C-alpha positions as CSV (number, residue, x, y, z in Angstrom):
1,M,5.5,-13.5,12.9
2,A,9.2,-13.1,12.3
3,P,11.4,-12.7,15.4
4,V,11.5,-9.2,17.0
5,T,14.3,-8.2,19.2
6,S,14.4,-5.0,21.4
7,A,17.5,-2.8,21.3
8,A,16.6,-1.4,24.7
9,P,14.6,-2.5,27.7
10,G,11.8,0.0,26.9
11,P,11.1,3.1,24.9
12,G,13.2,6.1,25.9
13,P,11.4,9.4,26.6
14,W,12.6,10.9,23.3
15,T,10.9,8.1,21.3
16,T,7.4,8.8,22.7
17,D,7.3,12.3,21.0
18,L,9.1,11.0,18.0
19,R,6.7,8.1,17.5
20,T,3.7,10.5,17.8
21,R,5.2,12.8,15.2
22,L,6.0,9.9,12.8
23,D,2.5,8.6,13.1
24,E,1.1,12.1,12.5
25,L,3.2,12.4,9.3
26,L,2.1,9.0,8.1
27,E,-1.6,10.0,8.6
28,E,-1.1,13.3,6.8
29,Y,0.5,11.7,3.7
30,R,-2.1,8.9,3.7
31,E,-4.9,11.4,3.8
32,A,-3.3,13.6,1.1
33,L,-3.0,10.6,-1.2
34,R,-6.7,9.6,-0.6
35,A,-7.8,13.2,-1.1
36,S,-6.0,13.5,-4.4
37,L,-9.0,11.6,-5.9
38,D,-11.6,13.9,-4.4
39,G,-14.1,15.1,-7.0
40,L,-12.5,13.2,-9.9
41,T,-14.4,11.0,-12.3
42,E,-13.3,7.3,-12.6
43,E,-11.8,8.3,-16.0
44,Q,-9.8,11.1,-14.6
45,A,-8.5,8.9,-11.7
46,R,-7.3,6.4,-14.3
47,E,-5.9,8.9,-16.8
48,R,-2.3,8.5,-17.8
49,L,-0.5,11.8,-18.1
50,V,3.1,10.4,-18.1
51,P,4.7,7.5,-20.0
52,S,4.7,5.2,-17.0
53,R,1.7,3.4,-15.5
54,T,1.4,6.2,-13.0
55,T,-2.2,7.5,-12.5
56,L,-3.8,8.9,-9.5
57,L,-5.7,5.7,-8.9
58,G,-2.6,3.7,-9.5
59,L,-0.7,5.8,-7.0
60,L,-3.1,5.0,-4.3
61,K,-3.0,1.3,-5.2
62,H,0.8,1.4,-5.1
63,V,1.0,3.0,-1.7
64,T,-1.3,0.3,-0.4
65,Y,1.3,-2.1,-1.7
66,V,4.0,-0.1,0.1
67,E,2.2,-0.3,3.4
68,G,1.9,-4.1,2.9
69,V,5.6,-4.6,2.1
70,W,7.0,-2.4,4.9
71,F,4.4,-2.6,7.7
72,D,3.4,-6.2,7.2
73,Q,6.0,-8.3,5.2
74,A,9.0,-6.6,6.8
75,V,7.6,-7.3,10.2
76,T,5.9,-10.7,9.8
77,G,7.7,-12.3,6.9
78,R,4.4,-13.1,5.3
79,T,4.4,-13.6,1.5
80,Y,2.8,-11.2,-1.0
81,A,0.0,-13.7,-1.5
82,E,-0.7,-14.0,2.2
83,I,-0.8,-10.2,2.5
84,G,-2.9,-9.9,-0.7
85,I,-0.7,-7.4,-2.5
86,A,1.1,-7.3,-5.9
87,T,4.3,-9.2,-6.4
88,S,6.4,-6.2,-7.5
89,P,6.3,-2.4,-7.3
90,D,5.6,-2.1,-11.0
91,R,2.7,-4.5,-10.8
92,S,1.2,-2.6,-7.9
93,F,0.3,0.3,-10.3
94,T,-1.7,-2.0,-12.5
95,L,-5.4,-1.3,-12.5
96,T,-8.0,-3.9,-13.2
97,T,-11.5,-3.3,-14.5
98,A,-12.8,-4.0,-11.0
99,D,-10.6,-1.2,-9.5
100,T,-12.7,1.9,-8.8
101,V,-12.0,5.0,-6.7
102,A,-14.2,3.6,-4.0
103,S,-12.7,0.1,-4.1
104,V,-9.1,1.3,-4.1
105,R,-9.8,3.8,-1.3
106,A,-11.4,1.0,0.7
107,A,-8.4,-1.3,0.2
108,H,-6.0,1.5,1.2
109,A,-8.0,2.3,4.3
110,E,-8.0,-1.4,5.3
111,R,-4.3,-1.8,4.7
112,C,-3.5,1.4,6.7
113,E,-5.6,0.1,9.6
114,A,-3.7,-3.2,9.5
115,S,-0.5,-1.2,9.4
116,R,-1.5,0.8,12.5
117,R,-2.4,-2.4,14.4
118,T,0.9,-4.1,13.5
119,M,3.1,-1.1,14.2
120,A,1.4,-0.2,17.5
121,T,2.8,-3.4,19.0
122,L,6.4,-2.4,18.3
123,D,8.9,0.1,19.7
124,L,11.0,2.2,17.3
125,G,14.1,0.5,18.5
126,D,12.8,-3.0,17.9
127,V,14.5,-5.0,15.1
128,V,12.3,-7.0,12.8
129,G,13.4,-9.6,10.3
130,G,10.6,-10.2,7.7
131,R,12.7,-8.7,4.8
132,G,16.1,-8.8,6.4
133,E,16.9,-7.3,9.8
134,R,15.7,-3.7,10.1
135,T,14.8,-1.4,13.0
136,V,11.2,-0.2,13.2
137,W,12.3,3.4,12.9
138,A,13.9,2.5,9.6
139,L,10.6,1.1,8.4
140,Y,8.9,4.3,9.3
141,L,11.4,6.4,7.4
142,Q,11.1,4.1,4.3
143,V,7.3,4.4,4.2
144,L,7.4,8.2,5.0
145,R,9.9,8.7,2.1
146,E,7.7,6.8,-0.3
147,L,4.5,8.4,0.8
148,A,6.0,11.9,0.5
149,Q,7.4,11.2,-2.9
150,H,4.1,9.8,-4.2
151,A,2.0,12.6,-2.6
152,G,4.2,15.0,-4.6
153,H,3.5,13.0,-7.8
154,A,-0.3,13.1,-6.9
155,D,-0.2,16.9,-6.5
156,I,1.3,17.3,-10.0
157,L,-1.0,14.8,-11.7
158,R,-4.1,16.3,-10.0
159,E,-3.1,19.8,-11.0
160,Q,-2.7,18.6,-14.6
161,L,-6.1,16.9,-14.6
162,L,-7.9,19.9,-13.2
163,A,-6.2,22.3,-15.6
164,A,-7.3,20.1,-18.5
165,A,-10.8,20.0,-17.3
166,D,-11.1,23.9,-17.2
């Protein structure tokens, strides 16, 4: 694990409520992204509706990568290979023939659980150095920003898929 330094002797009272709210938001976005695949066929989950590689299944695979980068590599300094994630954001959207709704959901659930375990050991004011020095609260904001952005993408893609199915 990369070195962790604490900015303060312990969490201040304001960080307890903030930490709870940050964790709640993470869980809401994680669930929204998983739920975007509810009731869809494998074909619908893979359907490309935009010129990029963005699909609903690809989005869930990508946010699994995001969790690995910011809640593992940024904390521990482990490599992409050690974490078991793609080597770039673009590659994280790539679907293989083995990727199914069930397998990508399972990989996401496992990665989120690993993230919860890693982050539970840290205070918001701690500084980690796996991808350059950053505070834990900055990692939370990075992941929340990305999950919110991609949950919005998922809403739009799902709406388009369901409209086309009618």
